C-alpha positions in Angstrom: 44.6 63.7 -112.3 46.4 62.2 -115.3 50.2 62.3 -115.0 52.3 63.8 -117.7 54.6 61.3 -119.4 58.2 61.9 -120.5 59.9 59.2 -122.6 63.7 59.6 -122.7 66.7 57.9 -124.2 64.8 56.3 -127.0 65.1 55.9 -130.7 61.8 57.6 -131.3 60.7 57.2 -134.9 58.3 59.8 -136.1 57.4 57.7 -139.2 57.1 61.0 -141.0 60.0 62.2 -143.3 62.4 59.8 -141.5 62.5 62.1 -138.5 63.9 60.5 -135.3 64.1 61.9 -131.8 65.7 61.1 -128.4 62.7 62.0 -126.3 59.0 62.8 -126.3 57.0 64.8 -123.9 53.3 64.1 -123.3 50.7 66.2 -121.6 47.1 65.3 -121.2 46.4 63.3 -124.3 48.8 65.0 -126.7 52.4 65.0 -127.8 53.6 68.5 -126.7 57.3 68.3 -127.5 60.1 66.2 -129.0 63.8 66.7 -129.0 67.3 65.5 -128.6 69.9 64.9 -125.9 69.2 66.3 -122.5 66.8 69.0 -123.6 64.0 66.9 -122.1 65.1 68.2 -118.6 63.0 71.4 -119.2 59.9 69.2 -119.0 60.8 67.5 -115.7 58.2 67.9 -113.1 56.5 66.4 -110.1 53.2 65.1 -111.6 55.0 63.0 -114.2 55.9 59.5 -115.2 59.4 59.2 -116.5 60.1 56.3 -118.9 63.7 55.5 -119.8 63.7 53.6 -123.2 67.4 52.8 -122.7 68.1 53.0 -126.5 65.0 50.9 -127.5 62.7 52.0 -130.3 59.7 54.1 -129.7 56.9 54.0 -132.3 53.4 55.4 -132.8 50.8 53.1 -131.3 50.1 50.1 -133.6 47.0 50.1 -135.8 45.6 46.7 -136.6 43.6 47.3 -139.8 41.7 44.1 -140.0 40.3 42.6 -136.8 37.3 40.6 -135.8 37.2 41.8 -132.2 34.0 40.3 -130.9 34.7 36.9 -132.5 38.3 37.0 -131.2 37.2 37.9 -127.7 34.6 35.1 -127.6 37.1 32.7 -129.0 39.6 33.6 -126.2 37.3 31.8 -123.8 36.7 28.8 -126.1 38.7 25.6 -126.5 41.8 26.3 -128.5 42.5 23.4 -130.9 45.3 25.1 -132.8 48.0 22.7 -131.5 45.9 19.5 -131.9 47.8 16.9 -134.0 45.3 14.1 -133.9 41.7 13.2 -133.2 42.8 12.0 -129.7 44.3 15.4 -129.0 40.9 17.0 -130.0 39.1 14.4 -127.9 41.2 15.1 -124.8 40.5 18.8 -125.0 36.8 18.3 -125.5 36.6 15.9 -122.5 38.4 18.4 -120.3 36.1 21.2 -121.3 33.0 19.1 -120.9 34.1 18.3 -117.3 34.8 21.9 -116.5 31.3 23.0 -117.7 29.2 19.9 -117.9 25.9 21.7 -118.8 27.3 24.1 -121.5 28.1 23.8 -125.2 31.7 22.9 -125.9 33.0 25.2 -128.6 36.4 24.4 -130.2 38.2 26.9 -132.4 41.3 27.2 -134.7 41.2 23.5 -135.8 43.8 23.1 -138.6 43.2 19.8 -140.4 46.6 20.0 -142.1 48.2 19.5 -138.7 46.2 16.3 -138.0 47.9 13.0 -138.6 44.6 11.7 -140.0 44.8 14.6 -142.5 41.1 15.2 -142.5 38.4 16.9 -140.3 36.8 14.7 -137.6 33.2 13.9 -138.3 30.3 13.6 -135.8 31.0 9.9 -135.1 34.6 10.8 -134.1 33.4 13.6 -131.8 30.7 11.3 -130.3 33.5 8.9 -129.1 34.6 11.7 -126.7 31.4 13.6 -125.9 27.9 12.7 -126.9 25.8 14.1 -124.0 26.1 17.9 -124.7 26.6 19.9 -128.0 30.1 20.1 -129.4 30.7 22.8 -132.0 34.1 23.1 -133.7 35.3 25.8 -136.1 38.2 25.5 -138.6 41.0 28.1 -138.3 39.4 30.4 -140.9 35.8 29.7 -140.0 35.0 28.2 -143.4 34.1 24.8 -141.9 32.3 23.7 -138.8 32.0 20.2 -137.2 29.2 19.1 -134.9 28.7 16.0 -132.8 25.4 14.2 -133.2 23.9 16.0 -130.2 24.8 19.4 -131.7 23.6 18.4 -135.2 20.1 17.8 -133.7 20.4 20.7 -131.2 21.1 23.5 -133.7 18.4 22.2 -136.2 20.3 23.3 -139.4 18.2 22.3 -142.4 19.8 19.4 -144.2 18.7 20.8 -147.5 21.1 23.8 -147.3 24.3 23.9 -149.5 27.2 22.8 -147.4 25.7 19.8 -145.5 28.1 16.9 -146.0 26.5 13.4 -146.3 28.1 9.9 -146.0 27.5 7.1 -148.4 24.2 6.3 -146.7 23.0 10.0 -147.2 23.3 10.6 -143.4 24.9 14.0 -142.4 28.5 13.6 -141.3 28.4 16.7 -139.0 30.9 18.5 -141.3 29.3 21.8 -142.5 30.5 24.3 -145.1 29.2 27.1 -147.4 25.7 28.5 -146.7 24.9 26.0 -144.0 28.0 26.9 -142.1 27.3 30.7 -142.4 23.7 30.1 -141.1 25.0 27.9 -138.2 27.6 30.4 -137.1 25.2 33.4 -137.4 22.5 31.6 -135.3 25.0 30.6 -132.6 26.6 34.1 -132.4 23.2 35.8 -132.4 22.3 34.0 -129.2 25.3 35.2 -127.2 24.1 37.8 -124.7 25.8 41.3 -124.9 26.9 40.9 -121.2 29.1 38.0 -122.3 30.4 40.0 -125.2 31.2 42.9 -123.0 33.1 40.8 -120.4 35.0 38.9 -123.2 36.0 42.1 -125.1 37.1 43.9 -121.9 39.3 40.9 -120.9 40.7 40.4 -124.4 41.6 44.1 -124.7 44.3 43.6 -122.1 46.2 41.2 -124.4 46.0 43.7 -127.3 47.4 46.5 -125.2 50.3 44.3 -124.2 51.1 44.0 -127.9 51.2 47.7 -128.4 47.9 47.9 -130.3 46.1 51.2 -129.7 43.6 51.2 -132.6 41.8 48.4 -134.4 39.5 48.3 -137.4 36.6 46.1 -136.1 35.2 44.0 -138.9 31.9 43.0 -137.5 28.6 41.5 -138.7 27.5 39.9 -141.9 28.2 36.4 -143.4 29.9 34.0 -141.0 29.5 36.5 -138.1 26.5 38.2 -136.5 25.1 41.7 -137.0 24.7 41.7 -133.2 28.5 41.9 -133.0 28.5 45.1 -135.2 25.7 46.6 -133.2 27.6 45.8 -130.0 30.7 47.6 -131.1 28.5 50.6 -132.3 26.9 50.8 -128.8 29.8 49.8 -126.5 33.0 50.5 -128.6 33.9 53.7 -126.8 34.0 51.9 -123.4 37.2 50.1 -124.2 40.7 51.5 -123.7 41.7 51.3 -127.3 40.0 52.9 -130.4 37.6 50.6 -132.3 36.8 51.8 -135.8 33.7 49.9 -137.0 33.4 48.4 -140.4 29.8 47.0 -140.6 29.9 44.0 -142.9 26.5 44.5 -144.5 24.9 45.5 -147.8 22.3 47.6 -145.9 23.5 51.0 -146.9 20.4 52.7 -145.4 21.1 51.2 -142.0 24.7 52.3 -142.1 23.7 55.8 -143.0 21.1 55.9 -140.2 23.9 55.0 -137.8 26.0 57.9 -139.2 28.8 55.5 -140.1 31.3 56.6 -142.7 32.3 53.2 -144.0 30.8 49.8 -144.9 32.1 46.3 -145.5 35.2 44.6 -144.2 34.9 40.8 -144.7 32.4 41.4 -147.5 33.2 38.1 -149.1 33.7 38.3 -152.9 35.3 34.9 -152.7 36.6 32.4 -150.0 39.9 31.0 -148.8 42.8 29.0 -150.2 42.4 26.5 -147.4 38.8 25.7 -148.3 39.6 26.0 -152.0 36.9 28.6 -152.4 39.1 31.6 -153.4 38.3 32.6 -157.0 41.4 31.8 -159.1 42.2 32.1 -162.8 43.9 28.7 -162.6 42.8 25.3 -161.0 43.8 24.4 -157.5 46.9 22.3 -157.5 45.3 19.7 -155.3 41.8 19.9 -156.7 42.0 19.6 -160.5 39.3 21.5 -162.3 38.4 23.6 -159.3 39.0 27.3 -159.6 36.9 28.4 -156.6 34.0 30.7 -157.1 32.6 34.2 -156.8 29.8 35.0 -154.4 28.3 37.8 -156.6 27.8 38.5 -160.3 29.7 41.4 -161.8 26.3 43.2 -162.2 25.4 42.7 -158.6 28.7 44.0 -157.4 28.7 46.9 -159.7 25.3 48.0 -158.4 26.4 47.8 -154.8 29.7 49.5 -155.3 28.0 52.3 -157.2 25.5 52.8 -154.3 28.5 53.2 -152.0 30.1 55.8 -154.2 26.8 57.7 -154.5 26.4 57.7 -150.7 30.1 58.5 -150.3 30.8 55.6 -148.0 34.3 54.2 -147.8 34.0 50.5 -148.9 36.1 47.5 -147.9 35.8 44.4 -150.0 37.2 41.0 -149.2 39.3 39.7 -152.1 41.7 36.8 -152.0 42.0 35.2 -155.5 42.9 37.1 -158.7 39.4 36.7 -160.1 37.9 38.3 -157.0 40.4 41.1 -157.2 39.6 41.6 -160.9 35.9 41.7 -160.1 36.4 44.3 -157.3 38.6 46.6 -159.4 36.2 46.4 -162.3 33.3 47.4 -160.1 35.3 50.4 -158.7 36.1 51.5 -162.2 32.5 51.3 -163.2 31.4 53.3 -160.1 34.1 56.0 -160.4 33.2 56.5 -164.1 29.5 56.9 -163.2 30.0 59.3 -160.3 33.4 60.9 -160.4 33.5 60.5 -156.6 37.2 60.0 -155.9 39.1 60.3 -152.7 37.1 57.9 -150.6 40.1 55.6 -150.0 38.1 52.5 -150.7 39.9 49.3 -149.5 40.5 45.8 -150.7 41.1 43.4 -147.8 43.8 40.7 -148.0 44.4 41.0 -151.8 46.6 38.0 -151.9 47.0 37.3 -155.7 47.0 40.6 -157.5 48.6 40.9 -160.9 50.8 43.7 -162.2 47.7 45.0 -164.1 45.7 45.0 -160.9 48.3 47.1 -159.1 48.4 49.8 -161.9 44.6 50.0 -161.9 44.3 50.1 -158.1 46.8 53.0 -158.0 44.8 54.9 -160.6 41.6 54.3 -158.5 43.3 55.4 -155.2 42.5 52.0 -153.6 44.1 51.0 -150.3 45.3 47.4 -149.9 44.5 46.2 -146.3 46.8 43.1 -146.1 47.7 40.4 -143.5 51.4 39.8 -143.7 51.3 37.0 -141.1 49.5 34.8 -143.6 52.9 34.3 -145.3 54.7 33.4 -142.1 52.0 30.8 -141.2 51.0 29.4 -144.7 53.5 30.8 -147.3 56.6 29.4 -148.9 57.4 26.1 -150.6 56.5 23.7 -147.9 53.2 24.9 -146.5 49.5 25.4 -147.3 49.9 27.8 -150.2 52.2 25.5 -152.1 49.8 22.6 -151.5 46.8 24.6 -152.8 48.4 26.8 -155.5 51.4 24.8 -156.7 54.1 27.1 -158.1 51.6 30.0 -158.0 52.5 30.3 -154.3 55.4 32.4 -155.5 52.8 35.1 -156.4 51.1 35.6 -153.1 51.2 38.8 -151.1 53.7 40.7 -153.4 54.3 43.5 -150.9 57.4 44.9 -152.7 55.7 45.2 -156.0 52.6 46.8 -154.5 54.5 49.5 -152.6 56.8 50.1 -155.7 53.6 50.7 -157.7 52.6 53.4 -155.2 49.6 51.6 -153.6 49.2 52.3 -149.9 49.3 49.1 -147.8 48.0 49.0 -144.3 48.6 45.9 -142.1 46.2 43.8 -140.1 46.2 40.5 -138.3 42.8 39.2 -139.3 42.7 38.2 -135.6 42.0 35.6 -134.6 42.7 33.8 -137.8 46.3 34.8 -137.0 47.5 36.3 -133.7 46.9 39.9 -132.7 50.6 40.7 -132.9 51.9 43.6 -135.1 55.5 42.6 -134.5 54.7 39.2 -136.2 53.1 41.1 -139.1 56.2 43.4 -139.5 58.4 40.3 -139.3 56.4 38.5 -141.9 56.5 41.5 -144.4 60.3 41.8 -144.0 60.9 38.0 -144.2 58.5 37.1 -146.9 59.4 33.5 -147.9 59.6 34.7 -151.6 62.5 37.0 -151.4 61.5 39.4 -154.2 58.3 40.3 -152.3 60.1 41.4 -149.1 60.0 45.0 -147.9 62.4 47.1 -145.9 61.8 47.3 -142.1 60.7 51.0 -142.2 58.1 50.2 -144.9 56.8 47.3 -142.8 56.4 49.5 -139.7 54.5 52.1 -141.8 51.9 49.4 -142.6 51.0 49.2 -138.9 51.3 52.9 -138.1 51.0 55.9 -140.5 49.4 53.8 -143.3 46.9 52.3 -140.9 45.9 55.9 -139.9 45.6 57.0 -143.5 43.4 54.0 -144.3 40.7 55.3 -141.9 41.2 59.0 -142.5 42.9 59.6 -139.1 46.3 60.6 -140.2 45.7 64.1 -138.8 45.7 62.8 -135.3 47.5 59.4 -135.1 50.0 57.2 -136.9 53.0 59.4 -136.4 55.0 60.9 -133.5 54.7 64.6 -134.0 53.9 67.6 -131.8 50.1 68.1 -131.7 49.3 64.5 -132.5 47.3 62.2 -130.2 49.7 60.6 -127.7 49.5 57.0 -128.8 52.9 55.4 -128.3 54.6 52.0 -128.0 58.0 51.5 -126.4 59.7 48.3 -127.6 62.1 46.3 -125.4 65.0 46.8 -127.9 66.2 48.7 -130.9 64.3 47.1 -133.8 66.9 48.3 -136.3 69.7 46.5 -134.5 67.7 43.3 -134.3 68.4 40.5 -136.7 65.7 40.4 -139.3 64.9 36.7 -138.5 64.3 37.7 -134.8 61.9 40.7 -135.3 58.9 38.6 -134.3 60.6 38.0 -130.9 60.7 41.7 -130.0 58.5 42.6 -127.0 56.6 45.7 -125.9 57.9 47.5 -122.8 55.0 50.0 -122.5 51.8 51.1 -124.3 50.5 54.7 -124.1 47.0 55.6 -125.3 45.9 59.2 -125.4 48.6 60.1 -122.9 47.6 57.3 -120.5 50.0 54.5 -119.6 47.8 51.5 -120.2 50.4 48.9 -119.8 54.0 48.8 -118.7 56.8 46.4 -117.8 58.6 49.2 -116.0 58.9 49.2 -112.3 57.0 52.5 -111.7 56.5 53.7 -108.1 
């Protein structure tokens, strides 16, 4: 029998109309009462878990609005190269992994070439120095590049005629793969992962999410750079996990999505690429690649037709847009579709939306678009001395203008894009509050809304989650301190003391007898 839960002595933020309470009573899977002072005593009982917040902040359970759950789970059991600073560091980790599992593929993830003293990606000849007897497959941090050793290059049989196969001066493949070839390579590899391995990996990985206070994720699965098997897996098994997984199927197959009775489509539906790979569609040249403005993956006519079909079928659509040209293309397509159908109120989303103009914001507001953004990008790559400055020059000062977006009245929900960045809502909140360009910073309360009430709104679930109110689903997170008394530069260091999902204490640092 599930115990009732009583949270006392907290700064319990409803996230609705600035309401704040001292305690919250939970019965079964619902919030049944809230109040002040010692009025909680009327709820004391035997079959109950009493949690004393001791003045710490209590919030609605965090909603991560952009998450590649299967990919992140599989990556959690792969070789993490994020801290590698040289080819030798990479080699040491590869050798260690090959000794641990001598008959299996070595898969490395999160390789950031900007951190390497060699300032470039290793090629197959470099990887061969450390491991040449089994396949070695390495992904860059944002999945836009892969590197194979010679064994893997032959093992995976990627056609050398595809776009994205890099050749040396002798027209021999280097093992560095991008664009279409990279997408095909990743899809082939991910397709061959058995669902049993997916299930084990996601179950294990879910524990780390719970410890970060995450109770709902928007699972962006399938499509380019991923595998439709991931989306089908979440569709079939998603309810078996302790947190809610809302599936965004990254496909253009509207008929399949309708047959699955899904209400939404898209996610990382790539209109363009990334700043790192210099493939985001910009209105200006990359600072470190003169003449290159990136590119769009669809013509305006192609996108108009697809977006129109989504409007006709009343499917909520999420489009991946990074550069300002991609954002322009997406907004134009939505304007076209809305004019043709008049179907408003579907809360269509733009994912990431890193370089919007003031004009984009006004038009997005008129269309009712939701911006699903990843604030941690700014913490990791923003500012005058990091990747965005290298790629964009002085245009780095325009990225992720949270303040201006919110002031225009566009709803912003927050996500991690895990595992491109860590699954950590506190880091996202910290990043929004401490944007390296001061004029883009938001207030702490606004940043929290991105990962709570706005996240619920963005998936049409504001009637049951996202706020702490009587009658709402009991998704709560207790922090280990009062977030409003924490220095803004230290918000990212705040921990989670307990996570409650539908009235069940999933994780706790309390000493509960």
